[in-house]
C-alpha positions in Angstrom: -20.0 -20.9 -14.0 -22.8 -17.7 -14.4 -24.4 -16.6 -11.4 -28.2 -16.1 -11.5 -29.8 -13.1 -9.0 -31.9 -14.7 -6.7 -35.8 -13.4 -8.3 -38.1 -11.1 -6.5 -41.5 -13.0 -6.5 -43.5 -9.9 -5.9 -41.9 -7.6 -8.5 -42.3 -8.3 -12.3 -39.7 -9.4 -14.7 -39.4 -6.1 -15.9 -38.9 -4.3 -12.8 -35.7 -5.9 -12.2 -32.7 -4.2 -11.2 -31.7 -1.7 -14.4 -28.4 -2.5 -15.9 -27.9 -5.8 -14.1 -25.9 -8.2 -15.6 -24.9 -11.5 -15.2 -20.8 -12.3 -14.1 -19.0 -15.0 -14.3 -18.9 -16.1 -10.1 -15.3 -14.7 -9.9 -15.7 -12.0 -11.9 -18.5 -10.5 -9.8 -16.4 -11.4 -7.0 -13.9 -9.0 -7.8 -16.3 -6.3 -8.8 -18.0 -6.2 -5.5 -14.5 -5.5 -3.8 -13.6 -2.9 -6.4 -16.5 -1.0 -5.8 -16.4 -1.6 -2.2 -12.7 -0.3 -2.2 -13.8 2.9 -3.9 -16.7 3.5 -1.8 -14.7 3.0 1.7 -11.6 5.1 0.2 -14.0 8.5 -0.8 -15.8 8.4 2.4 -15.9 6.6 6.2 -16.5 3.0 6.0 -19.4 3.3 8.6 -21.1 5.5 6.0 -21.4 3.2 3.2 -24.0 0.1 3.6 -24.5 -2.6 1.1 -27.3 -1.3 -0.3 -24.5 1.2 -1.8 -22.5 -1.3 -2.7 -25.2 -2.7 -4.6 -26.1 0.1 -6.4 -22.7 0.6 -7.4 -21.7 -2.4 -9.3 -25.7 -2.7 -11.0 -26.7 -5.5 -8.3 -28.6 -6.7 -5.7 -28.6 -6.7 -2.1 -29.5 -10.3 -1.5 -26.4 -10.8 -4.6 -23.8 -9.0 -2.4 -25.3 -11.2 0.7 -24.6 -14.4 -1.4 -20.8 -13.4 -1.8 -20.2 -11.8 1.5 -22.7 -13.7 3.8 -20.9 -11.4 7.1 -22.3 -8.5 5.6 -20.2 -5.3 5.4 -17.6 -6.5 7.9 -16.8 -9.4 5.7 -16.9 -7.3 2.8 -14.8 -4.5 4.1 -12.3 -7.2 5.4 -11.9 -8.9 1.7 -11.4 -5.6 0.1 -8.5 -4.8 2.6 -7.0 -8.0 1.9 -6.8 -7.7 -1.7 -5.5 -4.3 -1.9 -2.9 -5.6 0.4 -1.9 -8.6 -1.4 -1.8 -6.6 -4.8 0.3 -3.9 -2.6 3.1 -6.5 -1.3 3.6 -8.3 -4.7 4.9 -4.9 -6.0 7.5 -5.0 -3.1 9.0 -8.0 -5.6 12.0 -7.2 -7.9 15.2 -8.7 -9.2 18.4 -8.3 -7.4 20.2 -6.1 -10.0 21.8 -2.6 -9.2 23.1 -0.7 -6.5 21.1 -0.9 -3.4 19.7 2.9 -4.0 18.5 1.5 -7.3 17.4 -1.8 -6.1 15.3 0.5 -3.6 14.2 3.1 -6.1 12.7 0.4 -7.9 10.6 -1.2 -5.2 9.2 2.6 -4.8 8.8 2.6 -8.2 6.5 -0.4 -7.8 4.9 1.1 -4.8 3.9 4.1 -6.5 2.5 2.6 -9.4 -0.1 0.8 -7.1 -0.8 4.1 -5.5 -1.3 5.9 -9.2 -3.5 3.0 -10.1 -5.6 2.1 -7.3 -6.0 5.3 -5.1 -9.0 4.3 -3.2 -7.8 1.0 -2.4 -4.6 2.3 -1.3 -6.6 5.1 0.9 -8.8 2.9 2.2 -5.8 0.4 3.5 -3.8 2.7 5.1 -6.3 5.6 6.5 -8.0 3.8 8.8 -9.8 5.2 12.1 -13.2 3.6 11.3 -15.3 2.1 13.5 -16.0 -1.2 11.2 -12.0 -1.7 12.0 -11.1 -5.1 13.8 -8.2 -6.9 15.1 -8.4 -8.5 12.0 -8.4 -5.3 9.6 -5.4 -3.9 11.7 -3.7 -7.3 11.1 -3.9 -7.1 7.5 -2.5 -3.3 7.5 0.0 -4.4 9.8 1.5 -7.4 7.7 1.6 -5.0 4.6 4.3 -3.1 7.0 5.8 -6.6 8.2 6.4 -7.9 4.6 7.7 -4.1 3.5 10.2 -4.3 6.3 11.3 -7.8 5.8 11.9 -7.0 1.9 13.9 -3.6 2.7 15.7 -5.9 5.1 16.7 -8.2 2.5 17.8 -5.4 -0.3 20.0 -4.5 2.4 22.0 -7.8 3.2 20.4 -8.0 6.9 19.6 -11.6 7.9 18.5 -10.4 11.5 18.0 -6.5 12.8 18.7 -5.3 16.3 16.4 -3.1 17.1 18.1 0.1 16.3 18.1 -0.9 13.1 14.0 -2.2 12.9 13.3 1.0 14.1 15.0 3.4 11.6 13.8 0.8 8.7 10.0 0.8 10.0 10.3 4.8 10.7 11.4 5.1 6.9 8.3 3.1 6.0 5.8 5.3 8.0 7.7 8.5 5.4 6.9 6.3 2.5 3.4 5.7 3.5 2.6 9.3 4.7 4.2 11.1 1.5 2.0 8.7 -0.4 -1.1 9.7 0.8 -0.1 13.3 0.9 0.8 13.2 -2.7 -2.5 12.0 -3.4 -4.4 14.8 -1.3 -2.3 17.3 -3.0 -3.5 16.1 -6.5 0.1 14.3 -7.1 1.8 17.6 -7.9 4.8 16.5 -7.7 6.2 13.7 -10.5 6.8 9.8 -9.5 10.1 10.1 -10.2 10.9 13.0 -8.3 9.2 11.4 -4.9 11.1 8.5 -5.3 14.2 10.0 -5.5 13.4 12.0 -2.8 12.6 8.9 -0.5 15.6 7.2 -1.6 17.6 10.2 -0.7 15.8 10.0 3.3 16.6 6.4 3.4 19.6 7.2 3.0 20.0 10.3 5.5 18.1 8.5 8.3 20.8 5.6 7.8 23.7 8.1 8.2 22.2 9.4 11.7 21.1 6.5 13.1 24.6 5.0 12.2 26.0 7.3 14.9 23.8 5.5 17.5 24.2 2.0 16.4 26.9 -0.1 15.2 24.8 -2.4 13.0 23.2 0.2 11.4 26.6 2.0 11.0 27.8 -1.6 9.4 25.0 -1.4 6.9 25.6 1.8 5.8 29.6 0.9 5.0 28.3 -2.0 3.0 25.9 0.4 1.1 28.9 2.9 0.3 31.0 -0.1 -0.7 28.4 -1.2 -3.3 27.5 1.7 -4.6 31.4 3.1 -5.0 32.3 6.6 -4.4 30.4 8.1 -7.2 26.9 6.2 -5.9 24.4 8.2 -5.3 24.5 7.6 -1.6 28.1 9.0 -1.1 27.2 11.7 -3.4 23.9 12.7 -1.0 26.4 12.4 2.1 29.2 14.0 0.9 26.7 17.1 -0.3 24.9 17.1 3.2 28.6 16.8 4.8 29.4 19.9 2.9 26.7 22.1 4.6 27.8 24.9 6.6 27.1 24.3 10.4 25.6 27.9 10.8 23.3 27.2 7.7 
């Protein structure tokens, strides 16, 4: 089924919006969401109007309202949800490799999304807009909860205590901040280097937290056992332990 743009009885057919193309319903909706993500990420959402979205997508304002009767707020929430759903799909991976290799694979998927959809990622995480609501906050929080659950699962943890949960949540915040900074600074660091640094950051943070929490210490011991004495985690901790105390 193809859409038909509502006719303006006061305008001759020759004066219809230039560049307008009829698209299948789902394709048009996805296009409007994609355009909205780019606009919401490039400037504060409150400064983006439905007219802006219509113009950038080559559609009419009535047509945008046909898909999003709730106006800009509904479109904003749909755009965030679209970005969130695609990002959480990148958290899936096969259970192969050592724990740090699996974690690195998750980060590869995460940064591939960031690189491919920088507008969507920025709109998803920057926040601070007057059009934010409990629903938009819940969309972002669900992404973080999914990341928390998946990370704990890769660590072999069924039920995390408060300190281990705090550790993983803190690391997720580091990943988010690193990704936003990476975009802001023009992607100067190669993604593979950024991935390896964040994996090492996780190991170092886990080792630090292990001194304060028996569950985290148990998780670290299990990680090191799976990695082996020559594994990435063991080698990192050995290097850190070899640093002189006065450095």
